[in-house]
LUMLUMNU-486521 format. One record per residue (C-alpha): x, y, z; residue in one letter. Coordinates in nm, 2 decimals, m for minus. Example, Ala and Ser with C-alpha at 12.3 -4.5 7.8 and 13.67 -1.06 7.14 Angstrom:
<recs>
<rec x="1.23" y="m0.45" z="0.78" residuo="A"/>
<rec x="1.37" y="m0.11" z="0.71" residuo="S"/>
</recs>
This chain:
<recs>
<rec x="0.65" y="m2.08" z="1.53" residuo="M"/>
<rec x="0.93" y="m2.03" z="1.29" residuo="T"/>
<rec x="1.28" y="m1.93" z="1.40" residuo="A"/>
<rec x="1.34" y="m1.55" z="1.42" residuo="A"/>
<rec x="1.40" y="m1.40" z="1.08" residuo="L"/>
<rec x="1.64" y="m1.11" z="1.01" residuo="P"/>
<rec x="1.49" y="m0.76" z="0.99" residuo="A"/>
<rec x="1.36" y="m0.66" z="0.65" residuo="G"/>
<rec x="1.29" y="m1.02" z="0.54" residuo="R"/>
<rec x="0.92" y="m1.05" z="0.64" residuo="T"/>
<rec x="0.62" y="m0.88" z="0.49" residuo="A"/>
<rec x="0.24" y="m0.87" z="0.52" residuo="L"/>
<rec x="0.04" y="m0.79" z="0.21" residuo="V"/>
<rec x="m0.34" y="m0.74" z="0.20" residuo="T"/>
<rec x="m0.55" y="m0.80" z="m0.10" residuo="G"/>
<rec x="m0.30" y="m1.07" z="m0.19" residuo="A"/>
<rec x="m0.50" y="m1.32" z="m0.38" residuo="S"/>
<rec x="m0.50" y="m1.15" z="m0.72" residuo="R"/>
<rec x="m0.38" y="m0.86" z="m0.92" residuo="G"/>
<rec x="m0.12" y="m0.63" z="m0.77" residuo="I"/>
<rec x="m0.13" y="m0.80" z="m0.43" residuo="G"/>
<rec x="m0.05" y="m1.14" z="m0.59" residuo="R"/>
<rec x="0.23" y="m0.99" z="m0.79" residuo="A"/>
<rec x="0.37" y="m0.83" z="m0.47" residuo="L"/>
<rec x="0.35" y="m1.16" z="m0.28" residuo="A"/>
<rec x="0.53" y="m1.35" z="m0.55" residuo="L"/>
<rec x="0.78" y="m1.08" z="m0.62" residuo="G"/>
<rec x="0.88" y="m1.04" z="m0.26" residuo="L"/>
<rec x="0.90" y="m1.42" z="m0.22" residuo="A"/>
<rec x="1.13" y="m1.43" z="m0.52" residuo="D"/>
<rec x="1.36" y="m1.19" z="m0.33" residuo="R"/>
<rec x="1.36" y="m1.43" z="m0.02" residuo="G"/>
<rec x="1.11" y="m1.24" z="0.18" residuo="V"/>
<rec x="0.88" y="m1.45" z="0.40" residuo="A"/>
<rec x="0.52" y="m1.34" z="0.34" residuo="V"/>
<rec x="0.19" y="m1.32" z="0.53" residuo="G"/>
<rec x="m0.10" y="m1.27" z="0.31" residuo="L"/>
<rec x="m0.46" y="m1.15" z="0.37" residuo="I"/>
<rec x="m0.75" y="m1.17" z="0.13" residuo="A"/>
<rec x="m1.11" y="m1.26" z="0.13" residuo="R"/>
<rec x="m1.12" y="m1.56" z="m0.10" residuo="H"/>
<rec x="m0.98" y="m1.88" z="0.04" residuo="R"/>
<rec x="m0.92" y="m2.08" z="m0.27" residuo="E"/>
<rec x="m0.73" y="m1.81" z="m0.46" residuo="S"/>
<rec x="m0.54" y="m1.71" z="m0.15" residuo="L"/>
<rec x="m0.43" y="m2.07" z="m0.09" residuo="D"/>
<rec x="m0.30" y="m2.09" z="m0.45" residuo="A"/>
<rec x="m0.08" y="m1.78" z="m0.39" residuo="V"/>
<rec x="0.05" y="m1.91" z="m0.06" residuo="V"/>
<rec x="0.15" y="m2.23" z="m0.24" residuo="A"/>
<rec x="0.33" y="m2.04" z="m0.51" residuo="E"/>
<rec x="0.52" y="m1.84" z="m0.25" residuo="C"/>
<rec x="0.63" y="m2.16" z="m0.06" residuo="R"/>
<rec x="0.74" y="m2.31" z="m0.39" residuo="H"/>
<rec x="0.99" y="m2.02" z="m0.41" residuo="R"/>
<rec x="1.14" y="m2.15" z="m0.08" residuo="G"/>
<rec x="1.01" y="m1.89" z="0.17" residuo="V"/>
<rec x="0.78" y="m1.92" z="0.46" residuo="A"/>
<rec x="0.43" y="m1.81" z="0.37" residuo="A"/>
<rec x="0.10" y="m1.79" z="0.55" residuo="A"/>
<rec x="m0.25" y="m1.69" z="0.43" residuo="G"/>
<rec x="m0.54" y="m1.58" z="0.64" residuo="V"/>
<rec x="m0.89" y="m1.49" z="0.51" residuo="T"/>
<rec x="m1.03" y="m1.17" z="0.65" residuo="A"/>
<rec x="m1.24" y="m0.87" z="0.56" residuo="D"/>
<rec x="m1.00" y="m0.57" z="0.61" residuo="V"/>
<rec x="m1.30" y="m0.36" z="0.73" residuo="T"/>
<rec x="m1.38" y="m0.60" z="1.01" residuo="D"/>
<rec x="m1.19" y="m0.51" z="1.33" residuo="H"/>
<rec x="m1.20" y="m0.86" z="1.49" residuo="E"/>
<rec x="m1.11" y="m1.04" z="1.17" residuo="E"/>
<rec x="m0.82" y="m0.81" z="1.11" residuo="V"/>
<rec x="m0.69" y="m0.85" z="1.46" residuo="A"/>
<rec x="m0.71" y="m1.23" z="1.44" residuo="A"/>
<rec x="m0.55" y="m1.24" z="1.10" residuo="A"/>
<rec x="m0.25" y="m1.03" z="1.20" residuo="V"/>
<rec x="m0.20" y="m1.23" z="1.52" residuo="E"/>
<rec x="m0.20" y="m1.55" z="1.32" residuo="A"/>
<rec x="0.05" y="m1.42" z="1.06" residuo="I"/>
<rec x="0.28" y="m1.27" z="1.32" residuo="A"/>
<rec x="0.28" y="m1.60" z="1.50" residuo="G"/>
<rec x="0.38" y="m1.78" z="1.18" residuo="H"/>
<rec x="0.65" y="m1.54" z="1.07" residuo="L"/>
<rec x="0.76" y="m1.43" z="1.42" residuo="D"/>
<rec x="0.78" y="m1.07" z="1.31" residuo="R"/>
<rec x="0.65" y="m0.82" z="1.04" residuo="I"/>
<rec x="0.90" y="m0.59" z="0.89" residuo="D"/>
<rec x="0.71" y="m0.46" z="0.59" residuo="L"/>
<rec x="0.33" y="m0.39" z="0.57" residuo="L"/>
<rec x="0.17" y="m0.33" z="0.23" residuo="V"/>
<rec x="m0.19" y="m0.20" z="0.26" residuo="N"/>
<rec x="m0.29" y="m0.31" z="m0.09" residuo="N"/>
<rec x="m0.65" y="m0.42" z="m0.06" residuo="A"/>
<rec x="m0.88" y="m0.17" z="m0.22" residuo="G"/>
<rec x="m1.19" y="m0.12" z="m0.44" residuo="V"/>
<rec x="m1.33" y="0.15" z="m0.67" residuo="I"/>
<rec x="m1.68" y="0.26" z="m0.77" residuo="E"/>
<rec x="m1.85" y="0.04" z="m1.02" residuo="Q"/>
<rec x="m1.96" y="0.34" z="m1.22" residuo="V"/>
<rec x="m1.74" y="0.62" z="m1.38" residuo="E"/>
<rec x="m1.97" y="0.91" z="m1.31" residuo="L"/>
<rec x="m1.98" y="1.24" z="m1.12" residuo="P"/>
<rec x="m2.08" y="1.26" z="m0.76" residuo="F"/>
<rec x="m2.46" y="1.32" z="m0.80" residuo="L"/>
<rec x="m2.48" y="1.02" z="m1.05" residuo="D"/>
<rec x="m2.32" y="0.78" z="m0.80" residuo="T"/>
<rec x="m2.50" y="0.62" z="m0.50" residuo="A"/>
<rec x="m2.36" y="0.76" z="m0.18" residuo="V"/>
<rec x="m2.37" y="0.41" z="m0.03" residuo="E"/>
<rec x="m2.14" y="0.29" z="m0.31" residuo="E"/>
<rec x="m1.90" y="0.57" z="m0.26" residuo="S"/>
<rec x="m1.90" y="0.51" z="0.12" residuo="W"/>
<rec x="m1.82" y="0.14" z="0.06" residuo="R"/>
<rec x="m1.52" y="0.24" z="m0.14" residuo="V"/>
<rec x="m1.41" y="0.48" z="0.14" residuo="V"/>
<rec x="m1.45" y="0.21" z="0.40" residuo="E"/>
<rec x="m1.23" y="m0.05" z="0.22" residuo="V"/>
<rec x="m0.96" y="0.20" z="0.12" residuo="N"/>
<rec x="m0.94" y="0.39" z="0.45" residuo="V"/>
<rec x="m1.09" y="0.18" z="0.73" residuo="R"/>
<rec x="m0.90" y="m0.12" z="0.60" residuo="G"/>
<rec x="m0.55" y="0.03" z="0.62" residuo="P"/>
<rec x="m0.64" y="0.19" z="0.95" residuo="L"/>
<rec x="m0.73" y="m0.14" z="1.11" residuo="L"/>
<rec x="m0.45" y="m0.34" z="0.96" residuo="V"/>
<rec x="m0.19" y="m0.08" z="1.05" residuo="T"/>
<rec x="m0.33" y="m0.04" z="1.40" residuo="H"/>
<rec x="m0.28" y="m0.42" z="1.45" residuo="A"/>
<rec x="0.07" y="m0.44" z="1.29" residuo="V"/>
<rec x="0.23" y="m0.12" z="1.42" residuo="L"/>
<rec x="0.28" y="m0.24" z="1.78" residuo="P"/>
<rec x="0.46" y="m0.55" z="1.65" residuo="L"/>
<rec x="0.69" y="m0.33" z="1.44" residuo="M"/>
<rec x="0.76" y="m0.10" z="1.73" residuo="L"/>
<rec x="0.84" y="m0.39" z="1.96" residuo="A"/>
<rec x="1.07" y="m0.52" z="1.70" residuo="G"/>
<rec x="1.26" y="m0.20" z="1.66" residuo="G"/>
<rec x="1.09" y="m0.05" z="1.35" residuo="G"/>
<rec x="0.95" y="m0.13" z="1.01" residuo="G"/>
<rec x="0.81" y="0.01" z="0.69" residuo="R"/>
<rec x="0.45" y="0.07" z="0.58" residuo="I"/>
<rec x="0.34" y="0.11" z="0.22" residuo="V"/>
<rec x="m0.01" y="0.24" z="0.15" residuo="N"/>
<rec x="m0.10" y="0.17" z="m0.21" residuo="M"/>
<rec x="m0.23" y="0.50" z="m0.33" residuo="N"/>
<rec x="m0.33" y="0.67" z="m0.66" residuo="S"/>
<rec x="m0.28" y="0.99" z="m0.84" residuo="G"/>
<rec x="m0.64" y="1.06" z="m0.77" residuo="L"/>
<rec x="m0.55" y="1.10" z="m0.40" residuo="G"/>
<rec x="m0.35" y="1.41" z="m0.51" residuo="Y"/>
<rec x="m0.56" y="1.57" z="m0.79" residuo="R"/>
<rec x="m0.93" y="1.62" z="m0.87" residuo="S"/>
<rec x="m1.12" y="1.44" z="m1.14" residuo="A"/>
<rec x="m1.47" y="1.43" z="m1.29" residuo="G"/>
<rec x="m1.55" y="1.09" z="m1.15" residuo="H"/>
<rec x="m1.47" y="0.82" z="m0.88" residuo="Y"/>
<rec x="m1.54" y="1.07" z="m0.60" residuo="T"/>
<rec x="m1.53" y="0.81" z="m0.32" residuo="G"/>
<rec x="m1.21" y="0.66" z="m0.45" residuo="Y"/>
<rec x="m1.04" y="1.00" z="m0.48" residuo="A"/>
<rec x="m1.16" y="1.10" z="m0.13" residuo="M"/>
<rec x="m1.03" y="0.77" z="0.01" residuo="A"/>
<rec x="m0.69" y="0.80" z="m0.15" residuo="K"/>
<rec x="m0.66" y="1.16" z="m0.03" residuo="G"/>
<rec x="m0.74" y="1.05" z="0.32" residuo="A"/>
<rec x="m0.49" y="0.77" z="0.29" residuo="L"/>
<rec x="m0.22" y="1.01" z="0.18" residuo="A"/>
<rec x="m0.28" y="1.21" z="0.50" residuo="R"/>
<rec x="m0.27" y="0.89" z="0.70" residuo="F"/>
<rec x="0.07" y="0.82" z="0.55" residuo="T"/>
<rec x="0.20" y="1.16" z="0.65" residuo="S"/>
<rec x="0.06" y="1.13" z="1.00" residuo="M"/>
<rec x="0.24" y="0.79" z="1.05" residuo="L"/>
<rec x="0.56" y="0.95" z="0.93" residuo="D"/>
<rec x="0.53" y="1.25" z="1.17" residuo="V"/>
<rec x="0.43" y="1.04" z="1.47" residuo="Q"/>
<rec x="0.65" y="0.74" z="1.44" residuo="Y"/>
<rec x="0.95" y="0.82" z="1.23" residuo="R"/>
<rec x="1.17" y="0.87" z="1.53" residuo="E"/>
<rec x="1.07" y="0.53" z="1.66" residuo="R"/>
<rec x="1.19" y="0.35" z="1.35" residuo="G"/>
<rec x="0.88" y="0.35" z="1.13" residuo="I"/>
<rec x="0.90" y="0.47" z="0.77" residuo="A"/>
<rec x="0.57" y="0.52" z="0.58" residuo="A"/>
<rec x="0.51" y="0.57" z="0.21" residuo="F"/>
<rec x="0.24" y="0.63" z="m0.05" residuo="D"/>
<rec x="0.30" y="0.42" z="m0.37" residuo="V"/>
<rec x="0.08" y="0.45" z="m0.67" residuo="S"/>
<rec x="0.11" y="0.14" z="m0.88" residuo="P"/>
<rec x="0.04" y="0.33" z="m1.20" residuo="G"/>
<rec x="m0.18" y="0.15" z="m1.46" residuo="H"/>
<rec x="m0.12" y="m0.22" z="m1.40" residuo="V"/>
<rec x="m0.33" y="m0.45" z="m1.61" residuo="E"/>
<rec x="m0.57" y="m0.62" z="m1.36" residuo="T"/>
<rec x="m0.93" y="m0.72" z="m1.34" residuo="D"/>
<rec x="m1.01" y="m0.40" z="m1.17" residuo="M"/>
<rec x="m0.83" y="m0.16" z="m1.41" residuo="T"/>
<rec x="m0.94" y="m0.33" z="m1.73" residuo="T"/>
<rec x="m1.31" y="m0.30" z="m1.62" residuo="A"/>
<rec x="m1.27" y="0.08" z="m1.58" residuo="M"/>
<rec x="m1.41" y="0.27" z="m1.88" residuo="P"/>
<rec x="m1.12" y="0.52" z="m1.85" residuo="M"/>
<rec x="m0.88" y="0.25" z="m1.95" residuo="H"/>
<rec x="m1.08" y="0.12" z="m2.25" residuo="A"/>
<rec x="m0.84" y="0.07" z="m2.54" residuo="G"/>
<rec x="m0.53" y="0.12" z="m2.34" residuo="R"/>
<rec x="m0.23" y="m0.06" z="m2.48" residuo="T"/>
<rec x="0.04" y="0.07" z="m2.25" residuo="S"/>
<rec x="0.04" y="m0.06" z="m1.90" residuo="W"/>
<rec x="0.27" y="m0.03" z="m1.60" residuo="T"/>
<rec x="0.46" y="m0.35" z="m1.54" residuo="A"/>
<rec x="0.38" y="m0.53" z="m1.22" residuo="A"/>
<rec x="0.76" y="m0.59" z="m1.18" residuo="D"/>
<rec x="0.80" y="m0.21" z="m1.15" residuo="D"/>
<rec x="0.56" y="m0.20" z="m0.86" residuo="V"/>
<rec x="0.74" y="m0.49" z="m0.69" residuo="V"/>
<rec x="1.08" y="m0.34" z="m0.74" residuo="G"/>
<rec x="0.97" y="m0.01" z="m0.58" residuo="L"/>
<rec x="0.81" y="m0.18" z="m0.28" residuo="V"/>
<rec x="1.10" y="m0.42" z="m0.24" residuo="A"/>
<rec x="1.34" y="m0.12" z="m0.23" residuo="A"/>
<rec x="1.13" y="0.04" z="0.04" residuo="I"/>
<rec x="1.13" y="m0.29" z="0.23" residuo="G"/>
<rec x="1.51" y="m0.29" z="0.21" residuo="D"/>
<rec x="1.53" y="0.05" z="0.36" residuo="G"/>
<rec x="1.68" y="0.22" z="0.06" residuo="R"/>
<rec x="1.43" y="0.51" z="0.06" residuo="L"/>
<rec x="1.38" y="0.57" z="0.43" residuo="D"/>
<rec x="1.50" y="0.93" z="0.40" residuo="E"/>
<rec x="1.20" y="1.00" z="0.18" residuo="L"/>
<rec x="0.94" y="0.86" z="0.43" residuo="S"/>
<rec x="0.60" y="1.03" z="0.42" residuo="G"/>
<rec x="0.61" y="1.09" z="0.05" residuo="R"/>
<rec x="0.44" y="0.98" z="m0.28" residuo="F"/>
<rec x="0.60" y="0.76" z="m0.54" residuo="F"/>
<rec x="0.46" y="0.63" z="m0.87" residuo="R"/>
<rec x="0.57" y="0.29" z="m1.01" residuo="A"/>
<rec x="0.66" y="0.29" z="m1.37" residuo="G"/>
<rec x="0.77" y="0.65" z="m1.35" residuo="T"/>
<rec x="0.98" y="0.65" z="m1.03" residuo="D"/>
<rec x="1.25" y="0.40" z="m0.97" residuo="T"/>
<rec x="1.46" y="0.36" z="m0.65" residuo="P"/>
<rec x="1.75" y="0.51" z="m0.85" residuo="E"/>
<rec x="1.56" y="0.81" z="m0.99" residuo="S"/>
<rec x="1.42" y="0.89" z="m0.64" residuo="L"/>
<rec x="1.76" y="0.88" z="m0.48" residuo="L"/>
<rec x="1.89" y="1.10" z="m0.76" residuo="A"/>
<rec x="1.62" y="1.35" z="m0.66" residuo="L"/>
<rec x="1.66" y="1.31" z="m0.29" residuo="R"/>
<rec x="1.82" y="1.64" z="m0.21" residuo="E"/>
<rec x="1.57" y="1.84" z="m0.42" residuo="E"/>
<rec x="1.27" y="1.65" z="m0.28" residuo="I"/>
<rec x="1.39" y="1.72" z="0.08" residuo="L"/>
<rec x="1.48" y="2.08" z="0.01" residuo="A"/>
<rec x="1.14" y="2.15" z="m0.15" residuo="R"/>
<rec x="0.95" y="1.93" z="0.09" residuo="D"/>
<rec x="0.81" y="1.77" z="m0.23" residuo="A"/>
<rec x="0.60" y="1.46" z="m0.30" residuo="R"/>
<rec x="0.37" y="1.52" z="m0.01" residuo="A"/>
<rec x="0.01" y="1.64" z="0.05" residuo="L"/>
<rec x="0.05" y="2.01" z="0.12" residuo="R"/>
<rec x="m0.16" y="2.33" z="0.10" residuo="L"/>
<rec x="m0.04" y="2.54" z="m0.19" residuo="S"/>
<rec x="0.01" y="2.90" z="m0.08" residuo="L"/>
<rec x="m0.03" y="3.22" z="m0.28" residuo="A"/>
<rec x="0.32" y="3.34" z="m0.19" residuo="G"/>
<rec x="0.53" y="3.48" z="0.10" residuo="P"/>
<rec x="0.25" y="3.74" z="0.17" residuo="D"/>
<rec x="m0.02" y="3.47" z="0.20" residuo="D"/>
<rec x="m0.16" y="3.50" z="0.56" residuo="P"/>
<rec x="m0.16" y="3.12" z="0.58" residuo="L"/>
<rec x="0.21" y="3.10" z="0.53" residuo="S"/>
</recs>
């Protein structure tokens, strides 16, 4: 076991072998954060672990299917043993439907697979990590979300449902554990150029992409505790920065903005 590390300097990232997860692992390592990484593919995961260690930080990688309870529990236990603590959890592992079609033109089994990975995965990983954070005095949780979790669209029904559920999970964590030192956030990475996004028809011909460094910078600021006052809310990398969010802090809090809420008809609405 490694020596105890100062708070805010360890992170667990799921889906860390490629794409945004890999960028987060390397970007956090560049900032001196020790990382525990979970992914399904051993060879590519080992390569990311090696890259992180080359940056001079402790790094451990464990293969696991985030929808498998036993595999997740074993993976978190192994990573916690290697890093001694987990200060930041990034639930990044996710999938989307293989077809960009309306609900009736999409197999229900395919949509349900998407829901399982994007909802059951964060539930299981967070359930395993949260007791460790609470025992250590607190921590931060980032759920990688999407604008589709907050608005409707003509396709990707399972993905949108899953991200909406994930947004509610973030708000529940905030309400239930904020007073015990846990801050939870929804972060949309925007349109980062990855294997998943470039395969989506909606991005065909896109020439403007969100920089992966913008995602890393936002998540790193959360890990450093700079945005704790805005726990329970939605941020979008490439549009939001730590500085812009802090500039809007008073207005966000006053309006209870950037959160999943029921829009009311006005002061006479009986639901108000």
